C-alpha positions in Angstrom: -34.9 -16.8 19.3 -35.5 -13.6 17.4 -35.8 -10.3 19.2 -39.1 -8.6 18.3 -38.9 -6.2 15.4 -38.1 -2.6 16.5 -39.7 0.3 14.7 -37.7 3.6 14.6 -38.8 7.0 13.4 -35.9 9.3 12.6 -35.8 12.9 13.5 -34.9 15.7 11.2 -32.6 18.0 13.2 -33.6 21.0 11.2 -37.3 20.6 12.2 -38.9 20.8 15.6 -41.4 18.0 14.9 -40.8 14.4 14.0 -41.0 14.0 10.3 -41.7 10.8 8.4 -38.4 9.2 7.2 -37.0 5.8 6.7 -38.7 3.4 9.0 -36.4 0.5 9.8 -37.4 -2.8 11.4 -34.8 -4.9 13.0 -34.9 -8.6 13.9 -32.1 -10.1 15.9 -31.4 -13.8 15.8 -29.2 -16.0 17.9 -28.9 -19.1 15.6 -28.4 -19.5 11.8 -31.0 -22.3 11.8 -33.6 -19.8 12.8 -33.3 -18.0 9.4 -32.9 -20.9 7.0 -35.9 -19.5 5.2 -34.0 -16.3 4.4 -31.1 -18.2 2.8 -31.9 -17.2 -0.8 -33.0 -13.6 0.1 -29.8 -13.2 2.1 -27.5 -14.3 -0.7 -29.3 -12.3 -3.4 -29.1 -9.2 -1.3 -25.4 -9.6 -0.6 -24.6 -10.3 -4.2 -26.7 -7.4 -5.5 -24.9 -5.0 -3.2 -21.4 -6.0 -4.4 -20.7 -8.3 -1.4 -18.2 -11.1 -1.0 -18.6 -14.8 -0.8 -17.6 -14.5 2.9 -20.9 -12.8 3.6 -23.0 -15.6 1.9 -25.4 -17.3 4.3 -23.8 -20.8 4.1 -20.3 -19.4 4.6 -21.3 -17.8 7.9 -23.4 -20.8 8.9 -20.6 -23.3 8.4 -18.0 -21.0 9.9 -20.2 -20.7 13.0 -20.5 -24.5 13.1 -16.7 -24.9 13.4 -15.7 -21.8 15.2 -18.6 -20.5 17.2 -18.0 -22.5 20.4 -18.2 -20.3 23.5 -19.3 -17.3 21.5 -22.7 -15.5 21.5 -24.3 -15.0 18.1 -26.3 -11.9 17.1 -27.6 -11.7 13.5 -29.1 -8.3 12.8 -31.6 -8.2 9.9 -32.7 -4.7 8.8 -35.7 -4.0 6.6 -37.3 -0.9 5.2 -40.9 -1.2 4.0 -40.5 -5.0 4.2 -37.4 -4.9 1.9 -34.0 -6.2 3.2 -31.6 -3.2 3.5 -28.9 -4.6 5.8 -27.3 -7.7 7.4 -24.8 -7.5 10.2 -23.9 -11.0 11.6 -22.0 -10.4 14.8 -20.8 -12.4 17.8 -19.6 -11.5 21.2 -16.9 -13.2 23.3 -14.9 -12.5 26.4 -11.1 -12.7 25.8 -8.3 -12.9 28.3 -4.7 -12.1 27.8 -2.9 -12.6 31.1 -4.6 -10.4 33.7 -6.4 -8.3 31.1 -9.8 -9.1 29.5 -12.2 -7.5 27.1 -15.7 -8.3 25.9 -15.4 -8.0 22.1 -17.9 -8.1 19.3 -16.7 -9.2 15.9 -18.1 -10.0 12.4 -18.9 -13.7 11.9 -16.1 -15.2 9.8 -13.5 -12.5 10.8 -11.0 -15.0 12.2 -9.8 -18.6 11.7 -10.3 -18.3 7.9 -9.3 -16.2 4.9 -11.8 -13.4 4.6 -12.5 -9.7 4.3 -15.9 -8.1 4.0 -18.0 -5.7 2.1 -20.5 -5.0 4.8 -23.9 -5.8 3.3 -25.9 -2.6 3.8 -27.8 -0.8 1.0 -25.9 2.4 0.2 -28.9 4.6 0.7 -29.7 3.1 4.1 -26.3 3.1 5.8 -27.1 6.0 8.2 -30.4 4.5 9.2 -29.1 1.0 9.6 -26.1 2.1 11.7 -28.2 4.3 14.0 -30.5 1.4 14.7 -27.6 -1.0 15.1 -25.9 1.3 17.6 -29.1 1.7 19.5 -29.5 -2.1 19.8 -25.9 -2.9 20.8 -26.0 -0.2 23.4 -28.2 -2.6 25.4 -25.5 -5.3 25.2 -22.4 -5.7 27.4 -19.3 -5.2 25.4 -16.1 -3.1 25.4 -15.0 -3.1 21.8 -16.5 -3.9 18.4 -14.4 -4.8 15.4 -16.2 -4.0 12.2 -13.9 -5.6 9.7 -11.6 -6.5 8.1 -13.2 -4.6 5.3 -12.4 -5.4 1.7 -10.4 -2.9 -0.4 -13.1 -2.5 -3.0 -15.8 -1.8 -0.6 -17.1 1.6 -1.8 -19.1 2.7 1.2 -16.4 2.7 3.8 -16.3 6.4 4.4 -20.1 6.5 4.6 -20.0 3.7 7.1 -17.4 5.3 9.2 -19.2 8.7 9.2 -22.5 6.9 10.2 -20.8 5.5 13.3 -19.2 8.8 14.1 -22.6 10.6 13.8 -24.6 7.9 15.7 -27.0 9.4 18.1 -26.2 6.8 20.7 -23.2 8.9 21.9 -20.4 7.8 24.3 -18.6 5.8 21.5 -15.1 6.2 20.3 -14.6 5.3 16.6 -11.1 4.6 15.3 -10.3 3.6 11.6 -7.2 1.6 11.0 -5.5 0.2 7.9 -4.9 -3.5 8.6 -2.8 -4.6 5.6 -3.4 -4.8 1.9 -5.0 -7.1 -0.6 -4.5 -7.6 -4.3 -7.2 -7.2 -7.0 -6.7 -8.0 -10.6 -9.0 -6.1 -13.0 -10.1 -8.3 -16.0 -10.7 -7.2 -19.6 -12.7 -8.7 -22.4 -10.2 -11.2 -23.7 -7.0 -13.0 -22.8 -5.0 -11.1 -25.5 -6.4 -7.8 -24.2 -5.4 -8.9 -20.7 -1.8 -9.7 -21.9 -1.6 -6.3 -23.5 -1.9 -4.6 -20.1 1.2 -6.5 -18.8 4.7 -5.3 -19.3 6.6 -6.6 -22.3 8.7 -8.8 -20.1 5.7 -10.4 -18.3 4.0 -11.1 -21.6 7.1 -12.8 -22.9 7.4 -14.9 -19.7 3.8 -16.1 -19.8 3.9 -17.0 -23.5 7.3 -18.7 -23.1 5.9 -20.8 -20.2 3.0 -22.0 -22.3 5.1 -22.7 -25.3 8.0 -24.4 -23.5 5.8 -26.7 -21.3 3.7 -27.9 -24.2 6.9 -28.8 -26.1 8.2 -31.1 -23.4 9.1 -33.8 -25.9 10.6 -33.5 -29.4 8.0 -35.7 -31.0 4.8 -34.7 -29.2 3.0 -31.5 -28.5 1.0 -31.8 -25.2 -2.1 -29.7 -24.9 -3.0 -27.8 -21.7 -6.6 -28.5 -20.5 -8.4 -26.8 -17.7 -11.5 -28.2 -16.1 -13.7 -26.8 -13.3 -14.7 -29.4 -10.8 -18.2 -30.9 -11.1 -20.3 -32.7 -8.5 -19.2 -36.0 -10.0 -15.4 -35.4 -9.5 -15.5 -33.0 -6.6 -14.4 -35.4 -3.8 -11.4 -36.8 -5.8 -10.3 -33.4 -7.0 -10.6 -31.7 -3.6 -8.4 -34.5 -2.0 -5.8 -34.1 -4.8 -5.8 -30.3 -4.3 -5.3 -30.5 -0.5 -2.6 -33.2 -0.8 -0.6 -31.2 -3.4 -1.0 -27.9 -1.5 0.2 -29.5 1.8 3.1 -31.3 0.0 4.4 -28.1 -1.4 4.5 -26.3 2.0 5.9 -29.3 3.9 8.9 -29.2 1.6 9.5 -25.7 2.9 9.2 -26.8 6.5 5.8 -25.3 6.9 2.4 -26.8 7.6 0.4 -25.1 4.8 -3.0 -23.6 5.1 -4.7 -26.8 6.1 -2.1 -27.5 8.7 -1.8 -24.0 10.2 -5.5 -23.2 10.7 -7.6 -25.4 13.1 -10.2 -27.5 11.2 -9.4 -25.8 7.9 -9.7 -28.9 5.8 -13.1 -29.8 7.3 -14.4 -26.2 7.0 -13.4 -25.7 3.4 -14.6 -29.1 2.3 -18.1 -28.4 3.8 -18.1 -24.8 2.4 -17.1 -26.1 -1.1 -19.7 -28.8 -1.0 -22.4 -26.2 -0.1 -21.4 -23.6 -2.7 -21.0 -26.2 -5.4 -24.8 -26.7 -5.3 -25.2 -23.0 -6.2 -22.5 -23.1 -8.9 -20.1 -20.8 -7.0 -17.2 -23.1 -6.4 -14.3 -22.6 -8.7 -11.9 -25.4 -8.1 -9.9 -25.5 -11.3 -7.7 -28.4 -12.3 -5.0 -27.7 -15.0 -3.6 -30.7 -16.9 -0.7 -31.1 -19.4 -1.9 -34.0 -21.4 -2.8 -36.5 -18.7 -0.4 -34.9 -16.2 -1.9 -32.6 -13.5 0.0 -29.3 -13.3 -1.9 -27.9 -10.4 -5.1 -26.5 -9.0 -6.7 -23.1 -8.3 -9.2 -23.0 -5.5 -11.7 -20.2 -5.2 -15.3 -19.0 -5.6 -17.4 -16.9 -8.0 -19.8 -14.5 -6.4 -21.3 -11.6 -8.3 -18.8 -10.2 -10.7 -15.7 -11.4 -8.7 -13.6 -14.4 -8.4 -12.2 -15.0 -4.9 -8.9 -16.8 -5.4 -8.2 -18.4 -2.0 -5.5 -21.0 -2.5 -3.5 -22.9 -5.2 -1.4 -26.0 -5.5 1.3 -26.8 -8.0 2.6 -30.1 -9.3 5.5 -31.3 -7.0 7.4 -32.6 -10.0 10.7 -30.7 -9.9 11.3 -31.1 -13.7 8.2 -29.1 -14.4 8.9 -26.2 -12.1 11.4 -24.7 -14.5 8.5 -23.9 -16.9 6.8 -21.5 -14.6 3.8 -23.5 -13.6 2.5 -20.6 -11.4 2.2 -18.4 -14.5 0.3 -21.1 -16.4 -2.2 -21.7 -13.5 -2.7 -18.0 -13.3 -3.3 -17.7 -17.0 -5.9 -20.6 -17.0 -7.7 -19.0 -14.1 -7.9 -15.6 -15.8 -9.1 -17.2 -19.1 -11.8 -19.0 -17.2 -12.9 -15.9 -15.3 -13.0 -13.8 -18.5 -15.2 -16.4 -20.2 -17.6 -15.9 -17.3 -17.7 -12.2 -17.5 -15.9 -11.7 -14.2 -14.7 -8.1 -13.6 -12.2 -8.6 -10.7 -10.1 -11.4 -9.2 -9.7 -10.9 -5.5 -6.3 -12.4 -4.8 -6.7 -12.0 -1.0 -4.5 -10.4 1.6 -0.8 -9.6 1.4 1.6 -8.0 -0.9 3.2 -10.5 -3.3 5.5 -9.2 -6.1 4.5 -11.9 -8.5 0.9 -10.9 -8.3 1.7 -7.3 -8.9 3.9 -8.3 -11.9 0.9 -10.0 -13.3 -1.3 -6.9 -13.2 -2.5 -6.9 -9.6 -3.2 -3.7 -7.8 -3.0 -3.2 -4.0 -5.9 -1.8 -2.0 -5.9 -1.2 1.8 -7.8 -3.5 4.1 -9.4 -1.3 6.8 -11.2 -1.9 10.1 -13.5 0.2 12.3 -13.0 -0.1 16.1 -16.0 1.1 18.2 -15.1 1.4 21.9 -17.2 2.6 24.8 -16.0 6.0 26.1 -15.8 5.0 29.8 -12.3 5.6 31.0 -11.9 2.1 32.6 -13.1 0.5 29.3 -10.7 2.5 27.2 -7.8 1.7 29.5 -8.6 -2.0 29.5 -9.0 -2.1 25.7 -5.7 -0.3 25.3 -3.8 -2.7 27.6 -5.5 -5.7 25.9 -4.5 -4.6 22.4 -1.0 -3.9 23.6 -0.7 -7.4 25.0 -2.2 -8.8 21.7 0.5 -7.0 19.7 3.2 -8.4 22.0 1.8 -11.9 21.6 1.8 -11.4 17.8 5.5 -10.3 17.8 6.8 -13.1 20.1 4.6 -16.0 19.1 3.8 -15.5 15.4 6.5 -13.3 13.9 9.4 -14.7 15.8 8.5 -18.2 16.9 6.0 -19.4 14.4 7.3 -17.7 11.2 11.0 -17.8 11.8 12.2 -20.3 14.4 9.7 -23.2 14.2 10.2 -23.9 10.4 13.8 -24.6 11.1 13.2 -27.2 13.8 12.8 -30.9 13.0 9.4 -31.2 14.7 6.0 -31.7 13.4 4.3 -28.3 13.0 1.2 -27.7 15.1 -1.8 -25.5 14.2 -1.8 -21.8 15.1 -2.7 -21.1 18.7 -6.4 -20.4 19.1 -5.5 -17.6 21.6 -3.5 -15.8 18.9 -6.2 -16.2 16.3 -9.0 -14.9 18.5 -7.1 -11.9 19.9 -5.8 -10.8 16.4 -8.0 -7.9 15.6 
């Protein structure tokens, strides 16, 4: 049920009396179904404030359906004069690592799936929203809040951090950490202009790939055709994409995204189905004549493409032509035609993305911890155990040893996923 709206009058510290300022009302919900009527308003607000697809209503709703078990949901909706000025979808859970536990609060969608967030708060209301948020959560039982991971292009990060540091609630420790990098590709007004921003070598490689693969036979020039999925061919194309993606990674002894992450195929299928209705799904199939070269799977939201995953043709005789460069080129051409400004190529540093014009931006997180000494010690010990688990389980066993063994790969441990913050 919704917590009753709370009305806050801010105080000007330079004045003795209370002065009229931004009046914020806050409603707190414990179920996405309680706010179905806010679906359109929610999405419009996130998009207008430069947000990401990962903060869209249906993304959070479906994520909660698959990954919300044994977690307590709190959706904070902030308004000023009746207008939406902030959304913070949060959940709380108690986590154990050996003898150490913490009660953690995290952003909905911050684990199990590929995501990073631009926190949907209107720039001119960040201080007021954070003050009210901190006042509300001070009444909850928790040890640490993870506000992130925050997208590299989020322009209000410093203001958000300062707002937490200056919160009147007190007795909070605020730590900012860089949690990796992500790659953005800035787009220009045409494919030729885009190519002109690459190095001479990369322009040559891309043009050579296109020319060579189209001239695969002496007597026939095969055209490259790109087609975004429609509602009529979605089911077939999605199955083809998943099958090709998994096939590629299995050849490398790995399980691929849909094998590594629990319920990943079900989650992405449902998200894609939901976003297809709003014309946000960008599942691109690239063909050479009647032969499928591969797929690019992502979403369009606002002025960005979110390029999540791809799949290349498993045919070894085509790999020599540089299929990856062709898939990249077709995605960029499609995005330019739609007036997209940036392609978010997601987390990680990949040289091939940088060679194709990508730029690295830091992914950051804010960690809010209660100042009580026993809480700080427990949080420190918990995060130390989490880093040890990451080293032993993921970096050594999962990434290095397991791929070399002749056993069927199992999904990532849920314990590792949930304690990785």
